[in-house]
C-alpha positions as CSV (number, residue, x, y, z in Angstrom):
1,X,42.8,110.4,57.7
2,X,42.8,111.1,61.5
3,X,46.5,111.3,61.6
4,X,46.6,113.8,58.8
5,X,44.0,116.0,60.6
6,X,46.0,115.8,63.8
7,X,49.2,116.7,62.0
8,X,47.5,119.6,60.3
9,X,46.1,120.9,63.6
10,X,49.5,120.6,65.3
11,X,51.2,122.5,62.5
12,X,48.4,125.1,62.6
13,X,48.9,125.6,66.4
14,X,52.7,125.8,65.9
15,X,52.3,128.5,63.2
16,X,49.8,130.4,65.4
17,X,52.2,130.4,68.4
18,X,55.1,131.8,66.3
19,X,53.0,134.4,64.6
20,X,51.2,135.6,67.8
21,X,54.1,135.8,70.2
22,X,57.0,136.9,68.0
23,X,58.2,140.5,67.9
24,X,59.6,142.1,64.7
25,X,63.4,142.3,64.7
26,X,64.9,145.1,62.6
27,X,68.3,144.4,61.1
28,X,71.3,146.5,62.2
29,X,69.5,147.5,65.4
30,X,70.6,146.6,68.9
31,X,68.0,145.1,71.3
32,X,69.4,145.5,74.9
33,X,68.8,143.7,78.2
34,X,66.1,141.3,77.1
35,X,65.0,139.2,80.1
36,X,65.5,135.5,80.1
37,X,64.3,133.0,82.7
38,X,62.6,129.6,83.1
39,X,59.3,131.2,82.2
40,X,60.4,134.1,79.9
41,X,62.1,133.7,76.5
42,X,62.4,135.9,73.4
43,X,61.0,135.2,70.0
44,X,61.7,137.5,67.0
45,X,60.4,137.5,63.5
46,X,62.8,138.9,60.8
47,X,62.9,139.1,57.0
48,X,66.0,137.8,55.3
49,X,67.0,137.7,51.6
50,X,68.6,134.8,49.8
51,X,71.3,137.2,48.4
52,X,72.2,138.3,51.9
53,X,74.7,137.3,54.6
54,X,73.6,137.9,58.2
55,X,75.7,138.0,61.4
56,X,73.8,137.1,64.5
57,X,75.4,138.3,67.8
58,X,73.8,137.5,71.2
59,X,75.4,138.8,74.3
60,X,74.7,136.5,77.3
61,X,74.4,138.5,80.5
62,X,74.4,136.1,83.5
63,X,72.7,133.2,81.8
64,X,73.6,130.6,79.2
65,X,71.4,130.9,76.2
66,X,69.9,128.4,73.8
67,X,69.5,129.9,70.3
68,X,67.4,128.5,67.5
69,X,66.7,129.9,64.0
70,X,63.7,128.6,62.1
71,X,62.6,129.3,58.5
72,X,59.1,130.2,57.4
73,X,58.1,126.5,57.5
74,X,59.4,126.3,61.0
75,X,62.3,124.1,59.9
76,X,65.3,124.5,62.1
77,X,68.3,126.0,60.2
78,X,70.5,126.7,63.2
79,X,70.8,125.7,66.8
80,X,73.5,126.8,69.3
81,X,75.9,124.3,70.8
82,X,75.8,122.9,74.3
83,X,75.8,125.6,77.1
84,X,79.1,127.1,77.9
85,X,79.7,130.4,79.7
86,X,76.9,132.4,81.2
87,X,78.6,135.7,80.1
88,X,79.9,136.4,76.7
89,X,78.9,136.3,73.1
90,X,77.1,133.6,71.0
91,X,77.7,134.4,67.3
92,X,76.9,132.7,64.1
93,X,76.3,133.6,60.4
94,X,73.5,132.6,58.1
95,X,73.0,132.8,54.4
96,X,69.4,132.0,53.5
97,X,68.6,129.8,50.5
98,X,65.3,131.7,49.9
99,X,63.7,135.0,50.6
100,X,61.3,134.9,53.5
101,X,60.4,135.3,57.1
102,X,62.5,133.6,59.8
103,X,62.1,133.1,63.5
104,X,64.8,133.6,66.1
105,X,64.2,132.0,69.5
106,X,66.4,132.9,72.5
107,X,65.8,131.1,75.7
108,X,67.5,130.0,78.9
109,X,69.4,126.7,78.5
110,X,67.4,124.3,80.7
111,X,70.1,122.5,82.7
112,X,71.2,122.2,86.3
113,X,74.3,124.4,86.1
114,X,72.6,127.3,84.5
115,X,71.5,130.3,86.5
116,X,67.8,131.0,87.0
117,X,67.5,134.3,85.3
118,X,69.6,136.7,83.2
119,X,69.5,138.9,80.2
120,X,70.5,139.0,76.5
121,X,71.4,141.7,74.1
122,X,70.7,140.9,70.4
123,X,72.1,142.4,67.2
124,X,71.7,141.0,63.7
125,X,73.9,142.7,61.0
126,X,73.2,142.5,57.3
127,X,76.5,142.6,55.4
128,X,76.8,145.1,52.6
129,X,77.3,144.0,49.0
130,X,81.0,145.1,49.3
131,X,81.4,142.9,52.4
132,X,79.7,140.0,50.7
133,X,81.9,140.2,47.6
134,X,85.0,140.3,49.8
135,X,83.8,137.3,51.7
136,X,83.3,135.4,48.4
137,X,86.8,136.3,47.3
138,X,88.3,135.1,50.6
139,X,86.2,131.9,50.5
140,X,87.5,131.1,47.0
141,X,91.1,131.8,48.1
142,X,90.7,129.4,51.1
143,X,88.8,126.7,49.2
144,X,91.8,124.3,49.1
145,X,92.7,124.9,52.7
146,X,89.1,124.3,53.9
147,X,89.2,120.9,52.2
148,X,92.0,119.7,54.3
149,X,91.6,117.6,57.5
150,X,94.2,119.7,59.3
151,X,93.9,123.5,58.8
152,X,96.9,125.7,59.6
153,X,96.6,128.7,57.3
154,X,95.2,130.9,60.1
155,X,98.6,130.8,61.8
156,X,100.2,132.5,58.7
157,X,97.4,135.1,58.6
158,X,98.0,135.9,62.2
159,X,101.7,136.6,61.7
160,X,100.8,138.8,58.6
161,X,98.6,140.9,60.9
162,X,101.3,140.9,63.6
163,X,104.0,142.1,61.2
164,X,101.7,144.8,59.9
165,X,101.6,146.4,63.3
166,X,104.9,148.1,62.7
167,X,103.2,150.5,60.3
168,X,100.1,151.1,62.6
169,X,100.0,154.4,64.3
170,X,97.0,154.0,66.6
171,X,95.1,151.4,68.5
172,X,92.4,151.5,65.9
173,X,95.0,150.9,63.1
174,X,96.3,147.8,65.0
175,X,92.8,146.5,65.6
176,X,92.0,146.9,61.9
177,X,95.2,144.9,61.1
178,X,94.0,141.9,63.1
179,X,90.5,142.2,61.8
180,X,91.3,142.5,58.1
181,X,94.4,140.3,57.8
182,X,93.4,137.7,60.3
183,X,89.8,137.4,61.5
184,X,88.2,138.4,58.2
185,X,90.3,135.8,56.4
186,X,89.3,133.0,58.8
187,X,89.2,129.4,57.6
188,X,86.0,127.4,58.4
189,X,87.7,126.2,61.6
190,X,88.6,129.7,62.8
191,X,85.1,130.9,62.0
192,X,83.8,128.4,64.5
193,X,86.6,129.3,67.0
194,X,85.7,133.0,66.8
195,X,82.1,132.1,67.6
196,X,82.7,129.7,70.6
197,X,85.6,131.8,72.2
198,X,84.6,135.3,71.3
199,X,87.9,136.3,69.5
200,X,87.9,140.1,68.9
201,X,90.6,142.2,67.1
202,X,91.0,144.6,70.1
203,X,91.8,141.7,72.4
204,X,94.7,140.6,70.1
205,X,96.1,144.2,70.2
206,X,96.1,144.2,74.0
207,X,97.7,140.8,74.2
208,X,100.6,141.4,71.9
209,X,101.2,144.8,73.6
210,X,101.3,143.1,77.0
211,X,103.4,140.1,76.0
212,X,105.8,141.2,73.2
213,X,108.7,138.9,74.3
214,X,106.4,135.9,74.5
215,X,105.1,136.4,71.0
216,X,108.5,136.9,69.6
217,X,109.7,133.6,71.1
218,X,106.5,131.8,70.0
219,X,106.9,132.3,66.3
220,X,109.2,129.4,65.5
221,X,107.1,126.8,67.4
222,X,103.9,128.1,65.9
223,X,105.3,127.3,62.4
224,X,106.4,123.9,63.6
225,X,102.7,123.2,64.4
226,X,102.1,123.1,60.6
227,X,104.0,119.9,60.4
228,X,101.7,118.0,62.7
229,X,99.4,116.4,60.1
230,X,101.0,112.9,60.4
231,X,100.9,113.2,64.2
232,X,97.2,113.8,64.1
233,X,96.6,111.0,61.5
234,X,98.3,108.6,64.0
235,X,96.0,109.8,66.7
236,X,92.9,109.1,64.5
237,X,94.2,105.6,63.6
238,X,94.9,104.6,67.2
239,X,91.6,106.1,68.4
240,X,89.8,103.9,65.8
241,X,91.7,100.9,67.0
242,X,90.6,101.2,70.7
243,X,87.1,102.7,69.9
244,X,85.7,101.4,66.6
245,X,82.9,103.9,66.6
246,X,85.3,106.8,66.4
247,X,84.3,109.5,63.9
248,X,87.2,111.9,63.1
249,X,86.6,115.6,63.1
250,X,88.7,118.1,61.2
251,X,91.3,119.9,63.2
252,X,92.0,123.6,63.1
253,X,95.1,125.3,64.5
254,X,94.6,129.0,65.0
255,X,96.0,131.8,67.2
256,X,93.6,132.5,70.0
257,X,93.5,135.0,72.9
258,X,95.1,132.8,75.6
259,X,91.8,131.6,76.9
260,X,91.8,128.0,75.6
261,X,94.3,125.4,74.6
262,X,91.6,123.3,72.9
263,X,87.9,123.0,72.5
264,X,85.4,121.7,70.0
265,X,82.6,122.9,67.8
266,X,80.0,120.8,65.8
267,X,82.6,120.2,63.1
268,X,86.1,120.9,64.4
269,X,88.6,120.2,67.0
270,X,89.9,123.7,67.7
271,X,93.4,124.2,69.0
272,X,94.7,127.4,70.5
273,X,98.2,127.5,69.0
274,X,99.5,130.3,71.2
275,X,99.1,127.9,74.2
276,X,99.7,124.5,72.5
277,X,102.9,125.7,70.8
278,X,104.3,127.1,74.0
279,X,107.0,125.0,75.6
280,X,109.7,125.5,78.3
281,X,111.9,127.3,75.7
282,X,109.5,130.2,75.4
283,X,110.2,133.6,77.0
284,X,107.7,133.7,79.9
285,X,109.3,136.5,81.8
286,X,106.2,138.8,81.2
287,X,103.9,136.4,83.0
288,X,103.3,136.4,86.7
289,X,104.5,133.3,88.6
290,X,101.1,131.7,89.1
291,X,99.0,128.8,87.9
292,X,98.0,130.6,84.7
293,X,101.7,130.8,83.7
294,X,102.0,127.0,84.2
295,X,99.6,126.5,81.2
296,X,102.5,127.7,79.0
297,X,105.3,125.9,80.8
298,X,105.1,122.6,78.8
299,X,108.0,120.2,79.4
300,X,107.0,117.9,76.5
301,X,108.3,118.3,73.0
302,X,105.8,120.0,70.7
303,X,104.6,117.0,68.7
304,X,104.0,115.0,71.9
305,X,102.0,117.9,73.3
306,X,99.9,118.1,70.2
307,X,99.3,114.4,70.2
308,X,98.0,114.5,73.8
309,X,95.9,117.6,73.3
310,X,94.2,116.6,70.1
311,X,93.5,113.1,71.5
312,X,91.9,114.8,74.6
313,X,89.7,117.0,72.5
314,X,88.8,114.1,70.2
315,X,87.3,112.3,73.2
316,X,85.0,115.3,73.7
317,X,83.8,115.0,70.1
318,X,82.6,111.4,70.8
319,X,81.0,112.0,74.2
320,X,77.3,112.4,74.7
321,X,76.2,116.0,75.0
322,X,73.8,115.4,77.8
323,X,73.4,113.6,81.1
324,X,71.0,110.7,81.5
325,X,67.6,112.4,82.4
326,X,66.8,109.5,84.7
327,X,70.1,109.8,86.7
328,X,70.6,112.0,89.8
329,X,71.8,115.4,88.6
330,X,75.3,115.4,90.0
331,X,76.8,118.2,87.9
332,X,80.3,118.5,89.4
333,X,81.0,114.8,89.2
334,X,79.6,114.6,85.7
335,X,81.8,117.4,84.4
336,X,84.8,116.0,86.3
337,X,84.5,112.5,84.9
338,X,84.0,113.9,81.4
339,X,87.3,115.9,81.6
340,X,89.2,113.3,83.4
341,X,88.0,110.6,81.0
342,X,89.2,112.7,78.1
343,X,92.7,112.7,79.8
344,X,92.6,109.0,80.4
345,X,91.5,108.0,76.9
346,X,94.0,110.5,75.4
347,X,96.7,108.6,77.4
348,X,95.6,105.3,75.8
349,X,95.6,106.9,72.3
350,X,98.8,108.9,72.5
351,X,100.9,106.6,74.7
352,X,101.9,109.6,76.8
353,X,101.3,108.8,80.4
354,X,99.5,111.4,82.4
355,X,101.4,112.5,85.6
356,X,100.3,114.7,88.5
357,X,102.9,114.7,91.3
358,X,100.7,116.8,93.6
359,X,97.7,114.7,93.0
360,X,99.4,111.4,93.5
361,X,100.9,112.6,96.8
362,X,97.6,114.0,98.1
363,X,95.1,111.7,96.5
364,X,93.3,110.7,99.7
365,X,92.8,114.3,100.9
366,X,91.8,115.4,97.4
367,X,89.1,112.7,97.2
368,X,87.8,113.6,100.7
369,X,87.5,117.3,99.7
370,X,85.9,116.4,96.4
371,X,83.3,114.2,98.0
372,X,82.2,117.1,100.2
373,X,81.2,119.0,97.0
374,X,80.5,116.0,94.7
375,X,77.1,117.1,93.4
376,X,77.6,120.9,93.5
377,X,76.6,122.9,90.5
378,X,79.6,125.3,90.9
379,X,82.9,123.7,89.8
380,X,85.2,126.7,90.5
381,X,87.2,124.8,93.1
382,X,87.9,121.9,90.7
383,X,87.7,122.9,87.0
384,X,88.9,125.8,84.8
385,X,90.2,127.8,87.8
386,X,93.8,128.8,86.8
387,X,93.0,132.5,87.4
388,X,91.5,132.0,90.9
389,X,93.1,129.0,92.6
390,X,95.7,129.6,95.3
391,X,97.8,127.3,97.4
392,X,97.4,124.2,95.2
393,X,97.5,123.3,91.5
394,X,94.6,124.3,89.2
395,X,92.1,121.9,87.7
396,X,92.4,119.1,90.2
397,X,89.0,117.9,89.0
398,X,90.8,116.6,85.9
399,X,92.9,114.5,88.2
400,X,89.9,113.1,90.1
401,X,88.0,112.2,86.9
402,X,91.2,110.6,85.4
403,X,91.6,108.4,88.5
404,X,87.9,107.3,88.4
405,X,88.1,106.5,84.7
406,X,91.5,104.7,85.1
407,X,90.1,102.6,88.0
408,X,87.0,101.7,85.9
409,X,89.3,100.5,83.0
410,X,91.6,98.6,85.4
411,X,88.7,96.6,86.9
412,X,87.0,95.8,83.6
413,X,87.6,92.4,82.0
414,X,86.7,93.6,78.5
415,X,88.9,96.6,77.9
416,X,87.3,97.6,74.6
417,X,83.9,97.7,76.2
418,X,85.4,99.7,79.0
419,X,86.5,102.3,76.6
420,X,82.9,102.4,75.2
421,X,81.5,102.8,78.7
422,X,84.0,105.6,79.7
423,X,83.3,107.6,76.5
424,X,79.5,106.9,76.7
425,X,79.2,107.8,80.4
426,X,75.9,109.7,81.1
427,X,75.2,108.6,84.7
428,X,78.0,109.9,86.9
429,X,77.1,108.4,90.2
430,X,76.5,105.0,88.7
431,X,79.8,105.2,86.8
432,X,81.6,106.1,90.0
433,X,80.0,103.1,91.8
434,X,80.9,100.7,89.0
435,X,84.5,102.0,88.9
436,X,85.0,101.1,92.6
437,X,87.3,104.1,92.9
438,X,85.7,105.2,96.3
439,X,86.8,101.8,97.7
440,X,90.3,101.8,96.2
441,X,93.4,102.4,98.3
442,X,94.7,106.0,98.1
443,X,97.8,107.7,99.5
């Protein structure tokens, strides 16, 4: 009886907090520059219909946001992924099962790498009946594609939109072409991709106008990507062999906006085909001669490149989403080992040995420089820095993390357990110590 009373009182307090602190959110209205910090979050109450479809759009302004949608019973119906960028959009769609009141919570992600304060702009759109009927029609047309383990229909849709540009007379016409023929016809995988990488029709128009020769040379290889199902199946089988706990994700190949070769969502490995399908045979004359261009200068054949990239992203689907709360918060080392480990495990899975000529020649100096920043929160000198790095290759943090993981594996007597430890790493400093990489001989 006591437990029942305590549960009831707890529930009552929860309902009271929601009802007292929440602000009413009107649909189709923008709420600008809402403050977010460690002590200030935003809680909205909104009414949704079971016959409706709702698009949630939260613009992060200088802070990574944690977003939760709860129903009237305070049951969570949506939660945002792990923190990513501190600027840009978080988007999702929701179709309620019942009419009722829902609660939208927007708060600062509580992690070491996030900024202390920032703002968010919120907009929730209620789709019209016409838009909903069109969505239902598209969903039916894509039903068979969405059942597959490897989705590629978005590539065809992109080229339909691209070919339609020849009859477009204005920028708006071109944007509508990409919106209606590509983004609005998104598979389940591309829907996730749009959300996590902020794909917008206008961005596609600007890219194809800036790089027309590149896109023309890309078409053949992008079609070859559609033949990769057997390649990916081999990746899954090998992964399961070295890591019995492996749980395969679906894979979606779509045309992105040149901002990612691969990433993951809660349900998909998402591959940016415009980068993945680019090889040394592409026309790269429109790109500046810098580190960004090197992303597109692949020397591997296409299926080999796909195998390595999918294997890398598959590692991320298996890794823990959070650091051990009892460990020292060593953010740069943690992120570096995660990325480098994904490269190392991908090498075991794909059989394609990872090479880094610059890294191998300068390993001792690289490690010395890295140790000077090892627990920094800012990773700009080591990760995701193709657009800013000068005088050396980009993403040398991948090389450092790869070497640490490889040394750990080399020194382990039980290789299968070593794979488990590498994938399950949540304490970076302890993992570094056990790897004995700091004591290893370097050039």
